[in-house]
C-alpha positions in Angstrom: 109.0 123.5 66.3 111.5 122.7 68.9 113.6 124.5 70.9 116.9 123.4 71.6 118.6 124.8 74.7 122.8 125.4 73.4 124.0 127.4 76.3 122.0 128.1 79.9 125.1 129.5 81.7 126.7 132.6 82.3 130.2 134.6 81.9 132.5 132.3 83.7 134.5 128.9 82.2 131.3 126.5 83.9 132.3 123.3 82.7 128.1 122.3 83.5 126.8 125.1 81.2 128.0 126.4 78.2 127.2 130.4 78.0 123.4 132.0 75.9 122.9 130.0 73.4 119.3 129.0 71.8 118.6 126.9 69.0 114.7 127.4 67.2 114.2 124.6 64.5 110.7 125.0 62.6 108.8 121.8 61.1 110.2 122.4 57.7 113.6 122.7 59.0 114.4 126.7 59.1 116.7 126.9 61.8 117.2 130.7 63.6 119.7 130.9 66.4 119.3 133.7 69.3 123.0 134.7 71.6 126.1 132.4 70.6 128.6 132.2 73.6 130.7 129.5 73.9 130.4 125.9 74.2 126.9 126.1 72.0 128.6 126.1 68.6 129.8 122.5 70.4 126.0 121.8 71.6 124.6 122.5 68.7 126.6 120.2 66.8 125.8 117.4 69.7 121.7 117.9 69.2 122.7 117.3 65.8 122.5 120.4 64.2 124.7 122.3 61.7 125.9 125.5 61.7 125.0 125.7 57.8 121.6 125.1 58.5 121.3 128.2 60.5 119.8 131.4 58.7 120.4 133.2 60.7 121.4 134.7 64.5 120.6 137.1 66.6 122.7 138.4 69.1 120.8 140.2 72.0 124.3 142.3 73.4 127.9 141.9 73.1 128.8 141.0 76.2 131.5 137.4 74.8 129.2 135.8 77.2 126.8 135.8 74.0 129.2 136.1 71.4 132.3 134.9 71.5 131.2 131.2 69.3 130.3 133.2 67.0 133.4 133.6 64.9 133.7 129.6 65.9 129.5 129.0 64.0 130.7 130.9 61.1 134.0 129.3 60.7 132.4 125.5 60.9 129.0 126.7 59.0 131.9 127.5 55.9 134.2 124.1 56.9 129.8 122.5 56.1 129.8 124.1 53.1 127.2 126.7 53.7 126.3 128.2 50.5 125.3 131.5 51.4 125.6 134.3 53.6 124.3 134.1 57.4 122.3 136.7 58.6 123.3 138.3 61.8 121.5 140.5 63.6 121.7 142.7 66.4 123.0 146.3 68.5 124.9 148.9 67.0 128.4 147.5 67.4 127.9 144.2 65.5 129.2 145.1 61.7 132.4 146.2 63.7 132.1 142.4 65.6 131.9 141.1 62.6 133.8 143.2 60.5 137.3 142.6 62.6 137.1 139.2 62.6 137.4 137.2 59.2 139.0 138.5 56.2 141.7 141.0 57.3 141.1 140.0 60.8 141.4 138.6 63.7 141.1 135.4 62.1 142.6 136.5 59.0 145.2 133.5 58.8 142.9 131.2 58.9 140.7 132.5 56.2 144.0 133.0 53.8 144.7 129.1 54.9 141.8 127.8 54.0 141.0 129.6 51.0 143.6 128.8 49.7 141.8 125.0 48.5 138.9 125.7 45.8 136.0 123.7 47.9 136.8 126.8 49.8 136.6 129.1 47.2 133.4 128.3 46.4 131.7 128.7 49.2 133.4 131.8 50.6 130.0 133.2 51.7 130.0 131.5 54.9 133.0 133.8 56.1 131.3 137.4 54.7 128.4 137.5 57.3 125.1 139.7 56.4 124.9 141.4 59.3 121.8 143.7 59.9 121.9 146.0 63.1 118.4 146.3 64.6 116.7 149.3 65.9 112.9 147.5 68.3 110.4 147.6 66.1 110.4 144.0 63.8 113.9 143.1 63.1 113.4 141.1 60.8 110.8 138.7 59.1 111.1 136.2 56.6 107.7 133.5 54.8 108.1 132.2 58.6 108.7 134.1 61.2 108.4 137.8 62.6 111.2 138.7 65.1 110.2 141.7 67.3 112.9 143.2 69.7 112.9 146.3 72.6 115.9 147.7 74.1 116.6 146.0 77.8 117.7 147.4 80.9 121.4 146.1 81.1 124.2 147.5 80.5 124.5 151.6 79.8 123.0 151.6 76.4 126.6 153.3 74.8 128.8 150.7 76.0 126.2 148.4 74.1 122.3 148.3 73.4 121.0 145.4 75.2 117.8 143.4 72.8 115.3 142.0 74.5 113.1 139.5 72.4 110.1 138.1 70.7 109.3 135.4 67.9 106.5 134.7 66.0 106.0 132.1 64.2 103.6 128.7 63.3 100.9 130.0 65.6 103.1 130.1 68.2 105.0 133.5 70.7 108.0 132.7 72.0 109.8 135.3 73.7 113.9 135.5 75.3 114.9 138.3 77.4 118.8 138.1 76.2 120.1 140.0 79.6 118.5 142.1 81.9 116.9 143.9 84.6 113.4 144.0 85.4 111.8 146.6 83.1 108.2 147.1 80.7 109.7 146.5 77.9 110.0 142.7 78.7 106.9 141.6 79.5 105.8 144.1 76.9 107.1 141.4 75.0 106.6 138.6 76.2 102.5 139.0 76.7 100.4 136.0 76.2 103.4 134.5 75.0 103.9 130.5 74.5 106.8 130.6 76.1 109.2 132.9 77.7 112.9 132.0 78.2 113.9 134.5 80.6 117.6 135.2 82.6 117.5 134.3 85.7 121.4 134.6 87.1 122.2 135.7 90.9 119.5 133.6 93.5 119.1 136.6 96.2 120.5 136.0 98.6 123.6 136.5 96.4 122.5 139.9 94.7 123.2 141.8 97.7 126.1 140.5 98.2 126.7 141.2 93.8 126.1 145.2 94.3 128.9 145.4 97.2 131.6 143.0 95.6 133.1 146.2 92.6 133.8 142.9 90.4 131.4 142.8 87.6 127.8 143.5 87.0 124.4 142.5 89.3 121.8 144.5 86.5 120.0 141.0 86.1 116.1 140.3 86.9 116.3 137.9 90.5 114.0 135.1 91.2 111.0 136.9 93.2 110.9 139.9 90.0 111.1 137.4 87.1 107.6 135.7 89.2 106.3 138.7 88.4 107.3 138.9 85.1 105.4 136.2 83.8 102.5 137.2 85.6 102.4 139.9 84.5 102.8 138.9 80.5 100.6 136.4 80.8 102.8 133.3 79.6 101.7 130.4 79.1 105.6 128.6 80.1 108.8 129.9 81.7 111.8 128.2 80.8 114.9 130.3 83.6 118.1 130.8 82.1 121.7 132.2 82.2 121.9 130.6 85.6 125.9 132.4 86.3 126.7 129.8 88.4 125.7 129.5 91.7 124.6 126.0 92.2 128.4 125.0 91.1 130.2 123.0 93.4 133.7 123.3 91.0 136.8 124.1 93.0 138.2 126.5 90.1 135.2 127.8 89.3 134.4 128.0 92.7 137.7 129.8 93.8 138.1 132.0 90.7 134.3 133.6 92.1 135.1 133.9 95.5 134.9 137.6 94.9 131.8 137.6 92.8 129.6 136.1 95.3 129.3 133.5 98.8 131.6 131.2 98.4 130.9 128.8 100.7 127.0 129.3 99.9 127.4 127.9 96.4 125.6 124.1 95.3 123.0 123.4 93.6 120.8 122.6 96.6 120.8 127.0 95.8 118.4 125.7 93.7 116.4 124.7 95.2 115.6 128.4 96.3 115.4 130.6 93.3 112.7 128.3 92.4 111.2 128.4 95.6 111.5 132.3 94.7 109.7 132.6 91.1 107.2 130.9 92.7 105.5 133.1 94.6 104.3 134.4 92.1 104.0 132.5 89.0 102.5 128.9 89.0 102.4 127.8 85.9 104.9 125.1 84.1 108.4 126.0 85.3 111.1 124.4 84.0 115.7 125.3 85.1 116.5 125.3 81.8 120.1 123.2 81.3 122.1 122.5 78.3 121.3 120.9 75.5 117.0 120.8 77.0 115.0 120.0 74.3 111.5 121.6 74.2 108.6 120.7 72.1 106.5 124.1 70.9 
């Protein structure tokens, strides 16, 4: 299988990183997408894949940076001549989200205009997703994969359930954290995984600032804790992702971030600190994700 990192950034618009998105392509061509944040669908096409080819999308939680490209994904799948309904897995609230997008929803004008054309009338299923709200345990299986999920700890569950994921396919195990603070469930999901994709949103030196800022959430996994999770789970390799713009030198982004993080400390050098802190515990294969990183497994 191959894995394309479609988006490796976090919630604020970053010129160097799209928002969360991972595409897994099996050797037989079957495609599974985990999260669908802004820019991830553009990067999918840059990676020579098509929204029409993705059978299953798993939305780990309903923060905008994990879902806001889903309308683009579905509408472009329609335009790319998708013939079936995309399967959408996600927490409670996913059906509400999807039901308010296309026919009679936010993109109703787009739907009505395009569906006037005979060619688009033949594949309306593309914008009528098969929505399945999931619970901890086996969330999905087909002839190729088994996908398990469990709750992780990011935001209050009454706002949105947040899931971590374990995918078993082709004799390999992939784990993906979604967004979470350190938790036992993620260690269980990642147990002996061939590769763990785990959020590492802020460096240690920024977390205290975040906790006192009163802006946004700091319920993420610090680098030192990430190293320990990888060790405790016994993963064979680790990919850190979902970086919270701390390495950016973009002036517009830095201005927007001044209440979120210590802007004077931002820059590419901070990534070295993150690596060093992960390495305090974890000594195995490590990659710091970037958009369009491709991994063969």
